[in-house]
C-alpha positions as CSV (number, residue, x, y, z in Angstrom):
1,X,13.7,26.9,4.2
2,X,12.2,29.8,5.9
3,X,11.1,30.8,9.2
4,X,7.4,31.4,10.5
5,X,6.6,35.9,10.3
6,X,6.6,36.1,13.8
7,X,3.3,37.9,15.5
8,X,4.9,41.2,15.9
9,X,3.9,42.7,19.8
10,X,5.1,45.7,18.6
11,X,4.1,48.9,19.8
12,X,2.4,51.3,17.6
13,X,5.7,52.6,15.8
14,X,4.1,56.9,16.2
15,X,5.6,59.9,14.8
16,X,6.8,61.7,18.8
17,X,6.8,65.3,19.2
18,X,10.2,66.5,20.8
19,X,10.9,69.7,20.9
20,X,14.9,70.6,20.5
21,X,16.2,71.9,23.7
22,X,18.4,74.6,24.4
23,X,21.6,74.8,26.6
24,X,22.1,78.4,26.0
25,X,19.0,80.3,23.9
26,X,21.3,83.3,22.8
27,X,23.9,81.1,21.1
28,X,21.1,78.5,19.5
29,X,19.5,79.6,16.2
30,X,15.6,79.6,17.1
31,X,12.8,77.1,16.7
32,X,11.9,76.0,13.5
33,X,15.4,76.5,11.5
34,X,16.4,72.9,11.9
35,X,15.1,70.0,9.1
36,X,11.5,68.4,9.3
37,X,11.6,64.9,10.2
38,X,9.5,62.2,10.6
39,X,10.0,60.0,14.0
40,X,10.0,56.4,14.8
41,X,10.1,54.7,17.9
42,X,12.2,51.1,18.8
43,X,10.0,48.5,20.0
44,X,10.1,44.9,21.0
45,X,8.8,41.9,19.2
46,X,7.9,38.1,19.4
47,X,8.8,35.7,17.5
48,X,8.5,32.6,17.6
49,X,11.1,29.5,17.3
50,X,9.4,27.9,14.2
51,X,11.2,25.7,11.8
52,X,8.8,26.1,8.4
53,X,8.5,23.4,5.5
54,X,5.7,22.0,2.6
55,X,5.0,19.1,1.1
56,X,2.3,16.0,1.0
57,X,0.0,13.8,3.1
58,X,0.9,10.2,2.8
59,X,-0.8,7.0,5.1
60,X,0.6,6.1,7.5
61,X,-0.3,2.4,7.2
62,X,-1.7,0.4,3.8
63,X,-3.0,-2.9,3.6
64,X,-2.3,-5.1,0.0
65,X,-4.9,-7.2,0.7
66,X,-5.0,-10.5,-1.1
67,X,-6.3,-13.9,-2.5
68,X,-5.9,-16.7,0.3
69,X,-6.7,-19.7,-2.6
70,X,-7.1,-20.3,-6.4
71,X,-10.3,-19.3,-7.0
72,X,-13.4,-17.3,-8.8
73,X,-14.0,-13.9,-8.4
74,X,-18.1,-13.8,-6.8
75,X,-18.4,-10.7,-5.1
76,X,-16.2,-7.3,-4.5
77,X,-18.5,-5.1,-2.6
78,X,-16.1,-1.8,-2.4
79,X,-14.6,0.3,-5.0
80,X,-12.6,2.7,-5.2
81,X,-12.7,5.8,-2.4
82,X,-15.3,3.8,-0.6
83,X,-14.5,3.1,3.3
84,X,-14.7,0.0,4.8
85,X,-15.1,-0.5,8.1
86,X,-13.1,-3.1,10.7
87,X,-14.1,-6.5,10.4
88,X,-15.5,-5.8,6.2
89,X,-16.4,-8.0,3.7
90,X,-13.9,-6.9,0.8
91,X,-14.7,-9.7,-1.5
92,X,-16.4,-13.6,-1.7
93,X,-13.7,-16.2,-4.1
94,X,-16.0,-19.5,-4.7
95,X,-13.5,-22.8,-5.1
96,X,-15.2,-26.0,-6.3
97,X,-13.2,-28.0,-5.0
98,X,-13.3,-26.3,-1.1
99,X,-16.9,-26.6,-1.4
100,X,-16.2,-30.5,-1.7
101,X,-13.7,-31.2,0.1
102,X,-15.5,-29.6,2.6
103,X,-19.4,-31.8,2.4
104,X,-16.3,-35.0,1.9
105,X,-15.3,-33.7,5.7
106,X,-18.9,-33.5,6.1
107,X,-19.7,-37.0,5.4
108,X,-17.1,-38.3,7.3
109,X,-17.7,-36.7,10.8
110,X,-21.3,-38.2,10.4
111,X,-19.8,-41.8,9.2
112,X,-17.0,-41.5,12.6
113,X,-20.8,-40.7,14.4
114,X,-22.6,-43.1,13.1
115,X,-19.1,-45.7,14.8
116,X,-18.9,-44.0,17.3
117,X,-22.8,-44.0,18.2
118,X,-22.6,-48.3,16.7
119,X,-19.8,-48.7,19.4
120,X,-21.1,-47.2,22.7
121,X,-24.5,-49.7,21.6
122,X,-22.0,-52.7,21.4
123,X,-20.2,-52.2,24.7
124,X,-23.9,-51.6,26.1
125,X,-24.4,-54.9,25.1
126,X,-21.3,-56.6,26.3
127,X,-22.0,-55.2,30.1
128,X,-25.0,-57.7,29.5
129,X,-23.7,-60.4,28.2
130,X,-20.8,-59.7,30.7
131,X,-23.5,-59.5,33.9
132,X,-25.7,-62.5,32.2
133,X,-22.2,-64.6,32.0
134,X,-21.8,-63.6,35.5
135,X,-24.9,-64.1,37.1
136,X,-24.4,-67.5,34.7
137,X,-21.4,-68.2,37.0
138,X,-23.0,-67.8,40.5
139,X,-26.6,-70.2,39.4
140,X,-23.3,-72.5,38.4
141,X,-21.5,-72.8,41.4
142,X,-24.5,-73.0,43.4
143,X,-26.0,-75.9,41.3
144,X,-22.3,-77.2,41.6
145,X,-22.6,-76.9,46.5
146,X,-26.4,-78.6,46.0
147,X,-25.1,-81.8,43.4
148,X,-22.1,-82.1,45.8
149,X,-24.9,-82.3,49.1
150,X,-27.1,-84.6,46.7
151,X,-23.5,-86.7,46.5
152,X,-23.3,-86.6,50.2
153,X,-26.4,-87.9,50.2
154,X,-26.5,-91.1,48.4
155,X,-23.4,-92.6,49.5
156,X,-24.8,-91.8,52.9
157,X,-27.7,-94.1,52.2
158,X,-25.5,-96.3,49.6
159,X,-23.4,-97.8,52.9
160,X,-26.3,-98.0,55.0
161,X,-27.5,-100.3,52.4
162,X,-24.5,-102.0,52.4
163,X,-24.9,-102.7,56.3
164,X,-28.0,-104.0,54.9
165,X,-26.7,-106.5,52.2
166,X,-24.7,-108.1,54.5
167,X,-26.7,-108.3,57.0
168,X,-29.2,-110.8,54.1
169,X,-31.9,-107.1,54.3
170,X,-31.6,-106.5,50.3
171,X,-31.0,-108.4,47.3
172,X,-27.7,-107.7,45.5
173,X,-29.3,-105.9,42.4
174,X,-30.1,-103.4,44.2
175,X,-26.3,-102.6,45.4
176,X,-25.6,-102.9,42.0
177,X,-27.8,-100.3,41.5
178,X,-27.2,-97.4,44.1
179,X,-23.9,-98.2,43.1
180,X,-24.3,-97.2,39.9
181,X,-26.4,-94.2,40.9
182,X,-23.8,-93.4,43.2
183,X,-21.1,-93.2,40.1
184,X,-22.9,-91.6,37.8
185,X,-23.5,-88.1,40.6
186,X,-19.7,-88.4,41.0
187,X,-18.9,-88.0,36.9
188,X,-22.2,-85.5,37.1
189,X,-20.7,-83.3,39.6
190,X,-16.9,-83.7,38.2
191,X,-18.1,-82.7,34.5
192,X,-20.4,-79.3,36.3
193,X,-17.6,-78.2,37.8
194,X,-14.7,-79.1,35.0
195,X,-17.5,-77.0,32.9
196,X,-17.5,-73.6,35.6
197,X,-14.1,-73.7,35.1
198,X,-14.3,-73.0,31.7
199,X,-16.5,-70.7,31.8
200,X,-14.4,-69.0,34.0
201,X,-11.9,-68.3,32.0
202,X,-11.2,-64.7,31.5
203,X,-13.1,-63.7,34.7
204,X,-10.9,-65.3,37.2
205,X,-8.6,-62.9,40.1
206,X,-5.6,-64.0,38.2
207,X,-7.1,-62.5,34.8
208,X,-7.8,-59.8,36.8
209,X,-4.5,-59.5,38.0
210,X,-2.6,-60.2,34.7
211,X,-4.3,-56.9,33.4
212,X,-3.5,-55.0,36.6
213,X,-6.4,-54.4,37.9
214,X,-6.6,-55.5,42.0
215,X,-9.2,-57.9,43.2
216,X,-11.4,-55.8,45.4
217,X,-13.0,-58.1,48.4
218,X,-16.3,-56.7,48.1
219,X,-18.7,-58.7,45.7
220,X,-20.0,-56.0,43.9
221,X,-17.1,-54.7,43.2
222,X,-15.5,-57.5,42.4
223,X,-18.6,-58.2,39.4
224,X,-18.1,-54.6,38.5
225,X,-13.9,-55.7,37.5
226,X,-15.0,-58.8,36.0
227,X,-17.4,-56.4,33.8
228,X,-14.7,-55.0,32.7
229,X,-12.4,-56.8,32.2
230,X,-15.2,-58.6,29.9
231,X,-15.4,-55.7,27.8
232,X,-12.4,-54.5,27.7
233,X,-12.2,-55.4,24.0
234,X,-15.7,-52.8,23.4
235,X,-13.8,-50.7,24.9
236,X,-11.0,-50.1,23.3
237,X,-13.5,-51.3,19.7
238,X,-15.1,-47.3,21.5
239,X,-11.9,-45.5,21.9
240,X,-10.9,-45.9,18.5
241,X,-14.5,-44.6,17.0
242,X,-14.7,-41.4,19.3
243,X,-11.1,-40.6,18.3
244,X,-11.6,-41.2,14.6
245,X,-14.5,-38.9,15.2
246,X,-12.4,-36.6,16.8
247,X,-10.2,-36.6,13.5
248,X,-12.8,-36.9,10.9
249,X,-14.1,-33.4,13.2
250,X,-10.0,-32.3,13.1
251,X,-10.5,-32.7,9.1
252,X,-13.9,-30.6,9.1
253,X,-12.6,-28.0,10.8
254,X,-9.8,-27.1,9.0
255,X,-11.8,-27.6,5.0
256,X,-14.0,-25.4,6.9
257,X,-11.4,-22.8,7.6
258,X,-10.1,-22.9,4.2
259,X,-14.1,-22.5,3.4
260,X,-14.2,-19.0,5.2
261,X,-10.8,-17.9,4.0
262,X,-12.9,-17.1,0.5
263,X,-15.2,-14.9,2.6
264,X,-12.4,-11.8,2.5
265,X,-12.0,-9.4,5.1
266,X,-10.0,-6.9,6.3
267,X,-9.0,-6.6,10.2
268,X,-8.5,-2.7,10.5
269,X,-10.9,-0.1,8.3
270,X,-10.2,2.6,6.1
271,X,-10.7,3.7,2.0
272,X,-9.8,1.5,-0.2
273,X,-7.0,3.2,-2.6
274,X,-6.9,0.6,-5.5
275,X,-9.0,-2.1,-6.4
276,X,-7.5,-4.7,-9.0
277,X,-9.8,-6.8,-10.2
278,X,-13.3,-7.4,-11.1
279,X,-15.9,-9.5,-10.3
280,X,-15.9,-13.1,-12.6
281,X,-12.2,-13.0,-13.4
282,X,-9.9,-16.3,-11.8
283,X,-7.4,-15.5,-9.4
284,X,-4.8,-17.3,-8.1
285,X,-3.1,-17.5,-4.7
286,X,-1.6,-14.7,-3.5
287,X,-2.9,-11.5,-5.6
288,X,-3.7,-8.7,-5.0
289,X,-7.8,-7.7,-5.2
290,X,-7.3,-4.5,-3.3
291,X,-5.5,-2.2,-0.9
292,X,-7.1,-0.3,1.6
293,X,-5.2,1.8,2.7
294,X,-5.8,3.7,7.1
295,X,-7.1,7.5,6.6
296,X,-8.3,7.9,10.8
297,X,-4.2,9.8,11.0
298,X,-1.4,10.5,8.6
299,X,1.3,11.8,8.0
300,X,2.5,14.7,6.5
301,X,6.8,14.7,5.0
302,X,7.7,18.0,5.0
303,X,10.9,18.8,3.2
304,X,12.7,21.4,5.3
305,X,16.4,22.7,4.6
306,X,19.2,20.7,6.8
307,X,20.9,22.6,8.3
308,X,17.2,23.4,10.3
309,X,16.5,19.8,10.2
310,X,19.6,19.4,13.4
311,X,16.8,21.0,14.8
312,X,13.9,19.1,14.8
313,X,13.6,15.9,17.1
314,X,11.2,13.4,17.2
315,X,8.1,14.1,20.3
316,X,8.8,18.1,18.7
317,X,5.1,19.9,18.7
318,X,3.7,20.6,14.8
319,X,1.5,22.7,13.1
320,X,-0.1,21.3,9.8
321,X,-2.0,23.7,7.1
322,X,-3.7,21.7,4.3
323,X,-4.3,24.5,1.9
324,X,-7.7,21.9,0.2
325,X,-9.3,22.2,3.8
326,X,-8.0,25.9,4.9
327,X,-7.0,24.2,8.7
328,X,-4.2,23.5,10.5
329,X,-4.4,20.4,12.4
330,X,-1.9,19.9,15.7
331,X,1.0,16.8,14.7
332,X,3.5,16.0,16.5
333,X,6.7,15.4,14.6
334,X,7.2,11.1,14.3
335,X,10.5,10.7,12.6
336,X,13.5,12.7,11.3
337,X,14.8,10.7,8.2
338,X,18.3,10.0,9.0
339,X,19.2,10.3,5.3
340,X,19.5,13.5,3.5
341,X,18.5,14.3,0.1
342,X,21.6,15.7,-1.2
343,X,20.5,17.7,-4.9
344,X,18.0,20.1,-2.5
345,X,20.8,19.9,0.5
346,X,17.0,19.0,2.5
347,X,15.9,16.5,5.1
348,X,12.3,14.7,4.9
349,X,10.0,15.0,8.2
350,X,7.1,13.4,9.4
351,X,4.7,14.4,11.3
352,X,1.6,12.5,12.8
353,X,-1.5,14.1,12.6
354,X,-5.3,12.9,12.6
355,X,-8.5,13.3,11.2
356,X,-11.1,11.2,12.5
357,X,-13.3,13.0,10.1
358,X,-11.3,11.4,7.4
359,X,-11.4,14.5,5.3
360,X,-7.6,14.8,4.2
361,X,-6.0,12.3,1.7
362,X,-3.3,11.4,0.7
363,X,-1.4,13.1,-1.6
364,X,-2.5,16.4,-1.0
365,X,-0.5,19.8,-0.6
366,X,0.4,20.4,3.1
367,X,2.9,23.5,5.2
368,X,3.7,23.0,8.1
369,X,5.9,24.3,11.2
370,X,7.7,22.2,13.7
371,X,8.1,24.7,17.5
372,X,11.7,23.6,18.1
373,X,11.4,26.4,21.3
374,X,10.1,29.2,23.5
375,X,9.4,32.4,22.0
376,X,12.3,34.8,21.7
377,X,11.7,38.3,22.8
378,X,14.0,40.9,19.9
379,X,14.5,44.3,18.7
380,X,12.2,45.4,16.4
381,X,13.8,47.6,13.2
382,X,11.3,48.8,11.0
383,X,12.1,49.0,7.6
384,X,11.5,52.3,6.4
385,X,13.3,53.9,9.6
386,X,16.8,52.2,7.3
387,X,18.9,54.5,5.6
388,X,21.7,53.0,3.9
389,X,22.0,48.7,3.9
390,X,24.5,46.4,2.9
391,X,24.8,42.7,3.4
392,X,23.9,42.1,7.1
393,X,24.1,45.2,8.4
394,X,22.7,49.1,8.4
395,X,22.7,52.2,9.1
396,X,19.5,54.5,11.1
397,X,19.3,57.4,12.6
398,X,18.8,57.8,16.7
399,X,17.2,61.4,17.7
400,X,19.2,62.6,20.3
401,X,18.6,66.5,22.0
402,X,17.1,67.3,19.1
403,X,19.9,66.2,16.8
404,X,20.5,63.1,14.7
405,X,23.2,60.6,15.0
406,X,24.1,57.9,12.5
407,X,24.0,54.3,13.7
408,X,25.4,51.4,12.5
409,X,23.3,48.8,13.0
410,X,23.6,44.5,12.9
411,X,20.4,42.8,11.3
412,X,18.9,39.4,11.0
413,X,15.9,37.7,10.1
414,X,13.2,39.9,7.9
415,X,9.6,40.0,10.5
416,X,6.8,40.7,8.1
417,X,9.0,43.7,6.1
418,X,10.8,45.1,9.8
419,X,14.1,43.2,10.8
420,X,15.1,41.6,13.7
421,X,18.2,44.2,15.2
422,X,20.5,42.5,16.7
423,X,23.2,45.1,18.5
424,X,23.1,49.2,18.3
425,X,19.5,49.6,19.0
426,X,16.9,49.4,22.2
427,X,13.9,49.3,23.1
428,X,12.6,53.0,23.4
429,X,15.1,54.6,21.6
430,X,13.7,57.0,18.8
431,X,14.7,56.7,14.9
432,X,14.2,59.0,12.0
433,X,10.7,57.9,9.6
434,X,12.3,57.0,5.9
435,X,15.5,59.0,6.2
436,X,16.6,61.8,3.4
437,X,19.4,61.1,1.7
438,X,20.7,64.3,2.8
439,X,19.9,63.9,6.1
440,X,23.8,63.8,8.0
441,X,25.3,62.9,11.0
442,X,25.0,65.8,14.0
443,X,21.5,67.8,11.5
444,X,19.5,69.1,13.4
445,X,15.9,68.4,13.7
446,X,12.3,68.9,14.4
447,X,9.5,66.0,14.5
448,X,7.1,66.6,12.7
449,X,3.6,66.3,14.7
């Protein structure tokens, strides 16, 4: 893994005209006797603190859409590479048994609706019958009252006739007829009372109390309570029919849900990555139909060296360059793999990027640059100023006072052909450009213009 070449903020390396200063003109050689050399002015550079890697794009998520039931494939609207919107229909399936089950459930609901209507009609008729029965009982009670009045009057008349009979004013036959008529009236009233008692069964105050109904004192309220008591069975039948209707509707809801599952949709949109079957084929429950990949965002998975990975953290900003589209895309480090790859001594870094235009595709080659810190200001040593290099150190000739002095410099990373001087040089130092192999410590030099 290499660090990203910096954008150098180098001052223009230029040849500088330097005159050889003389402390004693009588003892120094005349100008023009020194070696003529080119010169470079040491400048600083801004080096971004980044880590680079390369890898491929990958989908953030994928969805394997499977068949919910054993069925026959009737329609597959999308092919590989097609874009499916959220809620789009992936497949339409057919299952004859499920369709028949839905039809049976619909018939069951229709029967239950009819049963509820019938029970409701019976309850209505029962309410009318109960009202008629109650009114008939009230009429019978009035008839008994009237019969008792007539019986009382018959007794009074008979008593008068008995008095007249004792006085000889009424024949014995008339008395016998009156006595028979009175006995018949008494028996008639008794019979009416017995019939009323029979008709009152189920409509007595005791019957209301037995069913847990408070006995109203208001006559109209009492009639309503008696009507409720009389139609309790029919009300229960209506409740049972309503419960059967609710069960039938639940059965229809369940069957319809299974049928609706045969229209297979996808909750989130994406691109069809794979289609495993064709129209007309039979599938079993759980068989994969298509694989859909989300493309609104992707991962760039890049490999970086183990040492560099130690500096990468989740949430760091990153740039991803996709060669296929030529654009550099902003991203964020989503994951630093907890496991290193022993064969390559590298660690995978996952960077989340957005692709609202849908141009990027999983598998494309990508170059990732993770920004791990603020830019650094370094001393840049032009490579052409190096007289000799050994490992991470080199020697340069510094011009000072018309003479050259060899200086040993420690160097760091390469900067687009130049090197970072770790020590030994500061901004503004003047060094020999392309030093001649014959140049020695202390040589007098003239700087070419």
